[in-house]
C-alpha positions as CSV (number, residue, x, y, z in Angstrom):
1,X,-45.0,1.8,38.8
2,X,-47.1,2.3,41.9
3,X,-47.6,5.9,43.0
4,X,-47.2,6.7,46.6
5,X,-49.9,8.1,48.8
6,X,-47.9,11.4,49.0
7,X,-47.6,11.6,45.2
8,X,-51.3,11.0,44.8
9,X,-52.1,13.7,47.4
10,X,-49.9,16.2,45.5
11,X,-51.8,15.4,42.3
12,X,-55.1,16.0,44.2
13,X,-53.8,19.3,45.4
14,X,-52.9,20.3,41.8
15,X,-56.4,19.4,40.6
16,X,-58.0,21.4,43.4
17,X,-56.5,24.6,42.0
18,X,-58.8,24.6,39.1
19,X,-62.6,25.2,38.8
20,X,-62.7,22.5,36.1
21,X,-60.5,19.6,37.0
22,X,-59.6,18.8,33.4
23,X,-57.7,22.1,33.3
24,X,-55.1,20.4,35.5
25,X,-53.9,18.1,32.7
26,X,-50.7,19.9,31.8
27,X,-49.4,20.5,35.3
28,X,-50.2,16.9,36.1
29,X,-48.2,15.7,33.2
30,X,-45.3,17.9,34.4
31,X,-45.7,16.4,37.9
32,X,-45.7,12.8,36.5
33,X,-42.6,13.7,34.5
34,X,-40.9,14.9,37.7
35,X,-41.2,11.5,39.3
36,X,-39.5,9.3,36.6
37,X,-38.1,11.9,34.3
38,X,-40.6,11.2,31.6
39,X,-44.3,10.7,31.1
40,X,-45.0,7.0,31.8
41,X,-48.0,5.0,30.6
42,X,-49.0,4.5,34.2
43,X,-48.9,8.2,34.8
44,X,-51.1,8.8,31.8
45,X,-53.6,6.2,33.0
46,X,-53.7,7.7,36.5
47,X,-54.2,11.3,35.1
48,X,-57.1,10.0,33.0
49,X,-58.7,8.4,36.0
50,X,-58.2,11.5,38.1
51,X,-59.7,13.8,35.5
52,X,-62.3,11.5,34.1
53,X,-60.7,11.6,30.7
54,X,-60.0,8.9,28.2
55,X,-56.4,7.7,28.1
56,X,-56.3,8.8,24.5
57,X,-57.1,12.4,25.5
58,X,-54.3,12.6,28.0
59,X,-51.9,10.9,25.5
60,X,-52.9,13.5,22.9
61,X,-51.8,16.3,25.1
62,X,-48.6,14.7,26.2
63,X,-47.5,14.0,22.6
64,X,-48.5,17.4,21.3
65,X,-46.2,19.4,23.5
66,X,-42.5,18.7,23.1
67,X,-41.9,19.6,26.8
68,X,-43.3,16.2,27.7
69,X,-41.0,13.3,27.0
70,X,-42.2,9.7,26.3
71,X,-38.8,8.2,27.1
72,X,-36.1,9.1,29.7
73,X,-33.8,12.1,29.0
74,X,-30.7,13.1,30.8
75,X,-30.5,14.7,34.2
76,X,-29.5,17.8,32.3
77,X,-31.5,18.1,29.1
78,X,-30.0,20.5,26.6
79,X,-32.2,22.2,24.0
80,X,-30.2,24.0,21.3
81,X,-32.2,26.5,19.2
82,X,-31.7,26.0,15.4
83,X,-34.4,28.3,14.2
84,X,-33.5,31.0,11.7
85,X,-31.7,33.6,13.8
86,X,-30.0,31.2,16.2
87,X,-28.9,29.1,13.2
88,X,-27.4,32.0,11.4
89,X,-25.6,33.0,14.6
90,X,-24.2,29.6,15.1
91,X,-26.9,27.3,16.5
92,X,-26.6,24.7,13.8
93,X,-22.8,24.5,14.4
94,X,-23.3,24.3,18.1
95,X,-25.8,21.5,17.7
96,X,-23.6,19.4,15.5
97,X,-20.5,20.0,17.5
98,X,-22.1,19.1,20.8
99,X,-23.6,15.9,19.5
100,X,-20.1,14.9,18.2
101,X,-18.5,15.9,21.5
102,X,-20.9,13.7,23.5
103,X,-20.9,10.9,20.9
104,X,-24.7,10.8,20.7
105,X,-27.3,11.1,18.0
106,X,-30.4,13.3,17.8
107,X,-32.3,13.2,21.0
108,X,-29.7,10.9,22.4
109,X,-28.5,10.5,26.0
110,X,-25.0,10.0,27.2
111,X,-24.0,6.6,28.5
112,X,-23.9,7.9,32.1
113,X,-27.5,9.3,31.8
114,X,-26.3,12.8,32.7
115,X,-26.9,14.7,29.5
116,X,-29.3,14.6,26.6
117,X,-29.5,16.9,23.6
118,X,-32.3,18.0,21.3
119,X,-32.8,20.8,18.7
120,X,-35.7,23.1,19.4
121,X,-37.3,25.5,17.1
122,X,-37.3,28.7,19.2
123,X,-36.4,29.6,22.8
124,X,-38.3,32.9,22.5
125,X,-35.0,34.7,23.4
126,X,-33.8,35.9,19.9
127,X,-32.1,38.9,21.4
128,X,-29.6,36.6,22.9
129,X,-28.9,34.3,19.9
130,X,-27.6,31.7,19.8
131,X,-29.5,30.5,22.8
132,X,-29.4,27.2,24.6
133,X,-31.7,26.0,27.4
134,X,-30.9,23.3,29.9
135,X,-33.8,22.0,31.9
136,X,-35.7,25.1,30.5
137,X,-33.1,27.6,32.0
138,X,-31.5,30.1,29.7
139,X,-27.9,30.1,28.5
140,X,-27.5,33.2,26.3
141,X,-25.0,34.2,23.6
142,X,-23.4,30.7,23.3
143,X,-20.5,29.4,21.3
144,X,-19.4,25.9,20.5
145,X,-16.8,26.0,23.2
146,X,-19.1,27.4,25.9
147,X,-21.7,24.7,25.3
148,X,-19.0,22.0,25.3
149,X,-17.9,23.4,28.7
150,X,-21.5,23.5,29.8
151,X,-22.2,19.8,29.0
152,X,-18.8,18.7,30.5
153,X,-19.7,20.6,33.7
154,X,-23.1,18.9,33.8
155,X,-21.6,15.5,33.4
156,X,-19.2,16.2,36.2
157,X,-22.1,17.4,38.4
158,X,-21.0,21.0,38.3
159,X,-22.9,22.8,35.5
160,X,-22.4,26.6,35.2
161,X,-25.2,28.8,36.4
162,X,-27.8,29.9,33.9
163,X,-27.4,33.3,32.4
164,X,-30.8,34.4,33.8
165,X,-33.0,32.9,36.5
166,X,-31.8,30.7,39.4
167,X,-28.1,30.9,40.3
168,X,-28.0,27.1,40.4
169,X,-29.1,24.8,37.7
170,X,-31.6,22.3,38.9
171,X,-32.2,18.8,37.5
172,X,-34.7,17.9,34.9
173,X,-36.9,16.2,37.4
174,X,-36.7,19.2,39.8
175,X,-37.6,21.7,37.2
176,X,-40.5,19.5,36.0
177,X,-41.9,19.7,39.5
178,X,-41.6,23.5,39.3
179,X,-43.5,23.5,36.0
180,X,-46.2,21.5,37.7
181,X,-46.6,24.5,40.1
182,X,-44.6,23.2,43.0
183,X,-42.4,26.1,44.2
184,X,-38.7,25.6,44.8
185,X,-38.4,29.1,46.3
186,X,-36.2,30.3,43.5
187,X,-38.7,32.2,41.3
188,X,-37.1,35.6,42.1
189,X,-33.5,34.5,42.2
190,X,-30.9,35.9,39.8
191,X,-31.3,38.2,36.7
192,X,-34.8,38.1,35.3
193,X,-34.4,40.3,32.2
194,X,-31.2,41.3,30.5
195,X,-30.2,44.6,28.9
196,X,-31.2,43.6,25.3
197,X,-34.7,42.7,26.4
198,X,-35.0,45.9,28.4
199,X,-33.7,48.0,25.6
200,X,-36.4,46.5,23.3
201,X,-39.0,47.3,25.9
202,X,-37.7,50.9,26.1
203,X,-37.9,51.4,22.4
204,X,-41.4,49.9,22.2
205,X,-42.4,52.6,24.8
206,X,-41.0,55.3,22.6
207,X,-37.7,55.8,24.4
208,X,-34.4,56.8,22.7
């Protein structure tokens, strides 16, 4: 693909944030992912040129972190935690049930390109187990039925709002741009920390 002059200008603005330009590699990968929905070979090559890095160095970063995808995912990418606590609380059951419900395999994408599903090791939100993330937004205390409803709503273009964070679920590409550091103006929207998290903080500070 050919990058537009506007896209290249945005990449240059991302690089300019850092005293050492190679430090921009991760936000640049998120930005490239926001364009096509995954990290393309062309994107890797351009990042290497911009940062004076070998293509292999950029590829090493993009393949190390699971947030970067080497092939297209759905407009709504669903990550279901199957680590110990979430698994015990129903994460494994949710994962298997949703794959069957959507008729897809591991890391598969629905035929309409709307939803993809993957298992993830931990969402760092164990106080809300079992936890699901869609485009990196939290859906807490989930059940098989609630996640089925979630993916059905996503396929219909009307997903429910995340439990915490923005009141409207943004697309995979839109949230990839946010992770690149491009503000969507929603950083302070919605609930930021729920009662279980705040209770843990209170106890850590010595409260009752």
